[in-house]
C-alpha positions in Angstrom: -179.4 109.6 140.1 -182.8 109.4 142.0 -183.2 106.4 144.2 -186.5 105.5 145.8 -188.0 102.7 147.9 -191.7 101.9 148.3 -193.7 99.2 150.0 -196.6 99.0 147.6 -198.6 96.5 149.7 -199.9 94.5 146.6 -198.7 95.4 143.1 -202.1 94.3 141.7 -203.9 96.9 143.8 -201.3 99.6 143.3 -200.2 99.1 139.6 -202.0 102.3 138.4 -200.5 104.3 141.2 -197.1 102.9 140.4 -197.3 104.0 136.8 -198.5 107.4 137.7 -195.7 107.7 140.3 -193.0 106.7 137.8 -194.2 109.4 135.4 -194.4 112.1 138.1 -191.1 111.4 140.0 -189.0 109.8 137.3 -186.7 107.7 139.6 -183.7 106.1 138.1 -183.9 103.2 140.5 -187.0 102.1 142.4 -187.0 99.3 145.0 -190.5 97.8 145.6 -191.5 95.6 148.5 -194.6 93.5 149.4 -195.6 92.7 145.8 -197.9 89.9 147.0 -197.7 88.4 143.5 -195.6 85.9 141.5 -193.4 87.2 138.8 -196.1 86.5 136.2 -198.5 88.8 138.1 -196.2 91.8 137.9 -197.2 94.5 135.3 -194.0 94.2 133.4 -195.3 95.2 130.0 -196.7 98.5 131.4 -193.5 99.2 133.4 -191.5 98.6 130.2 -193.8 100.9 128.3 -193.1 103.6 130.9 -189.3 103.3 130.1 -188.2 100.9 132.9 -186.8 97.5 133.1 -187.3 95.3 136.2 -185.9 92.3 138.0 -188.3 90.4 140.1 -188.4 88.0 143.1 -192.1 87.5 143.5 -194.2 85.3 145.8 -197.9 84.5 145.6 -200.0 86.3 148.2 -197.2 87.4 150.5 -193.8 89.2 150.3 -192.1 89.7 147.0 -189.5 92.4 146.0 -188.5 94.1 142.7 -185.9 96.5 141.5 -186.9 98.9 138.6 -184.3 100.9 136.7 -184.6 103.4 133.9 -183.9 101.5 130.6 -181.8 104.4 129.3 -179.2 103.6 132.1 -178.8 100.1 130.7 -179.6 96.7 132.3 -179.2 95.7 135.9 -176.5 93.1 136.3 -175.3 90.4 138.7 -178.8 89.8 140.0 -179.1 87.7 143.1 -182.3 86.6 144.8 -182.6 85.5 148.4 -180.1 85.2 151.2 -178.5 82.1 149.7 -177.6 80.6 153.1 -179.0 77.1 152.6 -181.8 77.8 155.1 -185.1 76.3 154.1 -187.0 79.6 153.8 -189.5 80.2 150.9 -190.2 83.9 151.7 -189.1 86.3 148.9 -187.6 89.2 150.8 -184.2 90.1 149.3 -183.1 91.0 145.8 -179.7 92.3 144.8 -178.5 93.9 141.5 -175.8 96.2 140.2 -176.0 99.4 138.1 -173.3 101.8 137.1 -170.9 100.8 139.9 -173.6 100.7 142.6 -175.0 97.6 144.2 -178.6 97.8 145.2 -180.2 95.5 147.8 -184.0 95.6 147.9 -185.0 94.3 151.3 -188.3 93.5 153.0 -187.7 92.6 156.6 -190.5 90.6 158.3 -193.0 92.6 160.4 -192.8 90.3 163.4 -196.4 90.1 164.5 -196.2 90.3 168.3 -193.0 90.3 170.5 -194.0 87.0 172.1 -194.7 85.3 168.8 -192.7 82.9 166.5 -193.0 85.6 163.9 -190.9 88.0 166.0 -188.3 85.3 166.6 -188.2 84.8 162.8 -187.8 88.5 162.3 -184.8 88.7 164.6 -183.2 85.6 163.0 -183.8 87.0 159.5 -182.0 90.2 160.5 -179.1 88.1 161.7 -179.0 86.3 158.4 -179.1 89.6 156.5 -176.0 90.8 158.4 -174.3 87.4 157.7 -175.2 87.9 154.0 -173.6 91.3 153.9 -170.5 90.1 155.6 -170.2 87.2 153.1 -170.9 89.0 149.9 -170.0 92.7 150.5 -167.7 95.1 152.3 -168.2 98.5 153.8 -165.7 99.9 151.3 -168.1 99.1 148.4 -170.6 101.4 146.9 -173.7 99.8 148.4 -177.3 100.9 148.8 -179.7 98.9 150.9 -183.3 100.0 150.3 -186.5 98.8 151.7 -189.2 98.3 154.3 -187.0 97.3 157.3 -190.0 97.3 159.7 -187.8 99.1 162.2 -188.2 102.7 163.6 -184.6 103.2 164.7 -185.2 105.9 167.3 -188.0 107.7 169.1 -187.6 110.7 166.7 -188.9 108.3 164.0 -192.2 107.7 165.8 -195.0 110.1 166.3 -196.2 108.5 169.5 -193.2 106.7 171.1 -195.0 105.7 174.3 -197.7 104.0 172.3 -195.3 102.1 170.0 -192.4 101.4 172.4 -193.2 97.7 173.1 -194.2 96.8 169.6 -192.2 94.8 167.0 -191.4 98.0 165.1 -189.7 99.8 168.0 -188.7 96.9 170.3 -185.2 97.3 171.8 -184.1 94.0 170.1 -185.0 95.2 166.6 -183.3 98.6 167.3 -180.2 96.6 168.3 -180.5 94.7 165.0 -180.7 98.0 163.1 -177.6 99.2 164.9 -175.8 96.0 163.8 -176.6 96.9 160.2 -175.1 100.3 160.8 -172.1 98.8 162.4 -171.4 96.7 159.3 -170.7 100.0 157.6 -174.1 101.4 156.5 -175.4 104.9 157.1 -179.0 106.1 157.3 -178.9 108.5 154.4 -182.2 110.0 155.1 -181.3 111.0 158.7 -177.9 112.3 157.4 -179.8 114.8 155.3 -182.9 115.4 157.4 -182.5 115.7 161.1 -186.0 117.1 161.9 -188.8 115.2 163.6 -192.2 114.5 162.2 -191.0 112.6 159.1 -192.8 109.2 158.7 -193.2 106.7 155.9 -195.8 104.4 157.3 -199.3 104.9 158.8 -201.4 101.9 159.8 -204.7 101.5 158.0 -206.4 101.1 161.4 -207.6 103.7 163.9 -207.4 106.6 161.4 -203.6 106.7 161.8 -202.9 108.8 158.8 -205.3 111.7 159.4 -204.3 111.6 163.1 -200.6 111.8 162.2 -199.7 108.5 164.0 -196.8 107.6 161.7 -193.4 105.8 161.9 -190.3 106.0 159.7 -189.7 102.3 158.9 -188.6 102.5 155.3 -185.0 103.3 154.7 -182.2 103.9 152.3 -178.9 102.8 153.9 -175.7 103.5 152.1 -172.0 102.9 152.6 -169.5 105.8 153.3 -168.4 106.0 149.7 -172.0 106.7 148.6 -173.0 109.1 151.4 -171.2 112.2 150.0 -173.2 111.9 146.8 -176.5 112.0 148.7 -177.9 115.5 148.3 -181.7 115.5 149.0 -184.1 113.3 150.9 -187.9 113.4 150.9 -190.9 111.2 151.7 -193.8 111.5 149.3 -196.5 111.8 151.9 -199.0 112.7 149.2 -198.9 109.1 147.9 -200.4 107.9 151.1 -203.5 110.0 150.3 -206.4 109.3 147.9 -208.2 106.1 146.9 -206.7 102.8 147.7 -203.2 103.9 148.9 -200.5 101.7 150.3 -200.0 102.1 154.0 -196.4 103.2 153.1 -195.2 106.3 151.3 -192.2 106.3 149.0 -188.8 107.5 150.3 -186.6 109.3 147.8 -182.9 110.0 147.9 -181.3 112.1 145.2 -177.6 111.5 144.5 -175.3 113.9 142.8 
């Protein structure tokens, strides 16, 4: 099974790229973030024609997540949208579904803006709510895969220029602590378990020529429980997808399971 996660940064702008990517890489499950569209604006017919079904939790202009799965594998089941904690929060950032004994959580963590902002406080609170969601609905003994743009570079090895980024919302000590809390729940960074070398990044800011200058960060993750980890055999970041005309500022992260 090939699992992938990709922040497309507008499904409208990246729909043709998505279809080409599906044809080229043939993932079995693909988690998408930052759709920036309501469900009606998702290219569902084209995705279905490519051999995939999709469950959606869209939002106009901002956020939005989706899980695509190969139709030959059967439908996704037990679909759940949102954190379901009775907090008045309209942001579409979490979608859960099951397939062949695996539970997939497609997650788009808030960016956080600036460390002194209300957006950063919201990010930290949202991460607390995510852990509470996991503790309420799941257990570390389950076969669980949490995919998505977590907007956290867990360690300096995940940052091309640590000194430049150390005080930002992507590398702040408080968000790294929150990442560690996710790990403590019983999740494992599958990419790092397979690839220990530096220089592997999934995000390059559009500004300041970050991509050609190599100023990247690894903030897109596939976290798995201990029962899933032994099945993880290969990990890669499709850096080429960050190239060309009108790319997302994120590249897809791929994990191949045995």
